[in-house]
C-alpha positions as CSV (number, residue, x, y, z in Angstrom):
1,M,3.9,14.1,-0.5
2,K,6.1,11.2,0.9
3,E,8.9,13.3,-0.4
4,I,8.2,16.2,1.9
5,Y,7.1,14.0,4.7
6,Q,9.6,11.6,4.8
7,D,11.8,15.0,4.8
8,T,9.6,16.8,7.8
9,L,10.2,13.2,9.9
10,F,14.4,13.7,10.3
11,E,14.0,17.6,9.9
12,E,15.4,19.7,12.9
13,R,14.8,23.0,12.1
14,L,11.8,23.8,13.5
15,Y,11.1,26.9,10.8
16,K,11.7,24.4,7.8
17,V,9.0,21.8,9.5
18,R,5.9,24.1,9.7
19,E,6.7,25.1,6.7
20,N,6.4,21.8,5.7
21,A,3.6,21.6,7.3
22,G,1.9,24.4,5.8
23,H,3.1,22.7,2.6
24,I,1.1,19.3,3.3
25,C,-1.6,20.8,4.1
26,D,-2.2,23.1,0.9
27,L,-1.0,19.5,-0.9
28,L,-3.9,17.5,0.8
29,A,-6.1,20.1,0.7
30,I,-6.5,20.6,-2.9
31,A,-6.7,16.8,-3.6
32,V,-9.4,17.0,-1.9
33,A,-10.9,20.4,-3.6
34,F,-9.9,18.0,-6.9
35,V,-12.3,15.0,-6.0
36,N,-15.2,17.3,-5.4
37,C,-14.8,18.8,-9.0
38,R,-14.0,22.2,-7.5
39,Y,-11.1,24.2,-7.1
40,F,-9.6,26.8,-4.6
41,V,-10.9,30.2,-6.3
42,H,-8.2,32.2,-3.6
43,G,-5.4,30.0,-3.9
44,Q,-4.0,29.3,-0.4
45,T,-6.7,32.2,1.4
46,S,-9.5,30.6,3.2
47,Q,-9.0,27.3,1.9
48,L,-11.3,26.1,5.3
49,Q,-14.0,27.9,4.5
50,E,-14.3,26.8,1.2
51,L,-13.5,22.9,2.3
52,S,-16.3,23.3,4.9
53,G,-19.1,24.6,2.1
54,M,-17.7,21.0,-0.4
55,K,-19.9,17.4,-0.3
56,K,-16.4,15.0,0.1
57,V,-14.3,15.4,3.4
58,P,-12.4,13.5,4.8
59,D,-12.7,12.8,8.0
60,N,-11.6,15.3,10.5
61,F,-10.0,16.9,7.9
62,I,-11.0,20.6,8.6
63,K,-10.3,20.3,12.6
64,L,-6.2,18.5,11.6
65,Y,-6.1,21.1,9.2
66,Q,-6.4,23.6,12.1
67,E,-4.4,21.9,14.3
68,I,-1.9,21.8,12.7
69,I,-1.5,25.5,11.7
70,M,-2.1,26.5,15.7
71,E,0.5,23.6,17.0
72,E,3.7,24.7,18.1
73,S,5.1,21.6,19.0
74,P,7.0,20.7,16.4
75,D,7.1,16.8,17.3
76,T,3.8,16.9,18.2
77,Q,3.2,18.9,13.9
78,K,4.9,15.9,13.1
79,R,2.0,13.1,14.5
80,L,-1.2,15.9,13.3
81,C,0.9,15.2,9.4
82,Y,0.7,11.8,9.9
83,E,-3.0,11.7,10.7
84,I,-3.9,13.8,8.2
85,I,-1.9,12.2,5.3
86,K,-4.0,8.8,6.6
87,V,-7.4,10.3,6.4
88,T,-6.4,11.5,3.4
89,K,-5.2,8.3,1.9
90,N,-8.0,6.0,3.1
91,F,-10.1,9.0,1.2
92,L,-9.1,8.6,-2.0
93,D,-8.9,5.3,-2.2
94,E,-12.5,5.0,-0.6
95,Q,-13.2,7.5,-3.6
96,G,-11.0,4.9,-6.0
97,N,-13.2,1.7,-4.8
98,N,-16.6,3.2,-5.6
99,V,-15.0,4.1,-9.5
100,S,-16.7,0.8,-11.7
101,R,-13.7,-0.8,-12.4
102,K,-12.9,-1.2,-16.8
103,G,-13.9,-3.9,-18.4
104,V,-12.7,-7.8,-16.4
105,P,-8.8,-8.1,-15.5
106,D,-6.8,-10.4,-17.2
107,F,-6.3,-13.6,-14.8
108,S,-4.9,-15.0,-17.2
109,E,-1.7,-12.1,-16.6
110,L,-2.3,-12.7,-13.4
111,A,-1.3,-16.4,-14.0
112,A,2.3,-15.5,-16.0
113,W,2.6,-13.3,-12.9
114,Y,2.2,-16.3,-11.0
115,Q,4.8,-19.5,-12.2
116,E,7.3,-16.7,-12.7
117,L,7.0,-15.0,-9.4
118,S,6.4,-18.3,-7.6
119,Y,10.3,-19.1,-7.2
120,T,10.3,-16.0,-4.9
121,W,8.0,-18.2,-2.4
122,R,10.5,-21.4,-3.1
123,R,12.9,-19.0,-2.3
124,V,11.4,-17.8,1.6
125,Y,10.3,-21.4,2.8
126,H,13.8,-22.9,2.1
127,W,15.0,-20.3,4.6
128,C,12.3,-20.6,6.3
129,D,12.8,-23.7,6.6
130,K,17.0,-23.3,6.7
131,N,15.9,-20.9,10.2
132,D,17.1,-18.4,8.4
133,P,15.5,-14.7,9.5
134,I,17.6,-12.8,7.8
135,N,17.6,-14.2,4.0
136,A,13.7,-14.9,4.8
137,Y,12.7,-11.5,5.7
138,I,14.9,-9.6,3.1
139,W,13.0,-11.8,0.0
140,S,9.7,-11.7,2.0
141,C,9.9,-7.8,1.1
142,M,10.6,-8.2,-2.6
143,L,7.2,-10.7,-2.4
144,Q,5.2,-8.9,-0.3
145,N,5.7,-5.8,-2.9
146,E,4.6,-7.9,-5.7
147,V,1.7,-9.5,-3.9
148,D,0.1,-5.7,-3.2
149,D,0.6,-4.7,-6.4
150,W,-1.2,-7.5,-8.1
151,G,-3.9,-8.7,-5.3
152,A,-5.0,-4.5,-5.9
153,K,-5.4,-4.7,-9.2
154,F,-7.1,-8.2,-9.0
155,E,-9.1,-7.5,-6.0
156,I,-7.2,-9.7,-3.3
157,I,-7.9,-9.1,-0.3
158,D,-5.6,-11.0,2.1
159,I,-2.5,-10.2,1.2
160,D,-0.7,-9.7,4.0
161,I,2.9,-11.7,4.6
162,L,5.0,-9.6,6.7
163,S,3.1,-9.0,9.9
164,S,3.5,-12.5,10.9
165,F,6.9,-11.8,11.1
166,K,8.6,-13.3,13.7
167,A,12.7,-14.2,14.0
168,S,11.9,-16.7,16.5
169,D,9.2,-18.6,15.0
170,L,9.6,-19.0,11.4
171,V,7.4,-22.1,10.8
172,G,4.1,-20.0,11.4
173,F,5.6,-17.3,8.8
174,R,6.0,-20.0,7.0
175,K,2.8,-20.8,7.3
176,R,1.7,-17.0,6.4
177,A,3.4,-17.0,3.3
178,E,1.7,-20.3,1.8
179,Y,-1.7,-19.1,2.8
180,V,-1.4,-16.1,1.1
181,E,0.1,-18.0,-2.1
182,L,-3.0,-20.3,-1.9
183,K,-4.4,-16.4,-2.2
184,F,-3.5,-16.1,-5.6
185,R,-3.9,-20.1,-6.7
186,Q,-7.6,-20.4,-5.9
187,A,-8.0,-16.8,-7.8
188,I,-6.2,-18.2,-10.8
189,K,-8.1,-22.0,-10.4
190,E,-11.1,-19.9,-10.5
191,S,-10.5,-18.3,-13.0
192,D,-10.4,-21.5,-15.3
193,I,-7.1,-21.2,-15.9
194,D,-4.6,-23.9,-15.5
195,L,-1.4,-23.7,-13.9
196,D,1.6,-25.2,-15.7
197,D,3.1,-27.2,-12.7
198,Y,5.8,-28.9,-12.4
199,R,6.8,-31.9,-9.4
200,T,10.4,-32.8,-10.1
201,V,12.7,-31.1,-13.1
202,E,12.1,-34.2,-15.2
203,D,8.7,-33.1,-14.9
204,F,9.5,-29.8,-16.7
205,L,12.2,-31.4,-18.9
206,K,9.5,-33.8,-21.0
207,V,7.2,-30.9,-21.3
208,N,9.1,-28.0,-22.9
209,G,12.3,-29.6,-23.5
């Protein structure tokens, strides 16, 4: 799905934009039917009629589906494709959140991940202190990706680091990164797991030498 939409964004040939838009509508409709434990009896024929009879359908999905097909402007069609993908993604995320989790997450895994990744936070802080926005930004992208994945796994919600990035205010950005790091440390602490913290290299060597 992402690949089709990405290709569509840079596509200039009208017929390919329209073809890709149709594929997007079809694939998303199939995903919605799957959530309803249904399938389309007639394949691609009369999908909207069948969708209208399903209990769980994303907000405005049918309307957006119709608008995409009827739209003549390729640029507007691309925008509408983005909107239907977004509402469907939110819909699918909600379905996932409503499914009860199996077992309790093992926070010792989170602690091990954090201790390995904590040096990346240190790198971000280092480049912020050096007032180097390029290096601070690039390392933060790697950090944000990791934080997204592990935050979702352990239900840590406040994980947005990069929205606070300003090349002209790395002090403020550093504070935000520190805040997100604290959220992870608190989650680990609340699970009664001790982190191996060392104030100096010498302290580390005393324990691990």
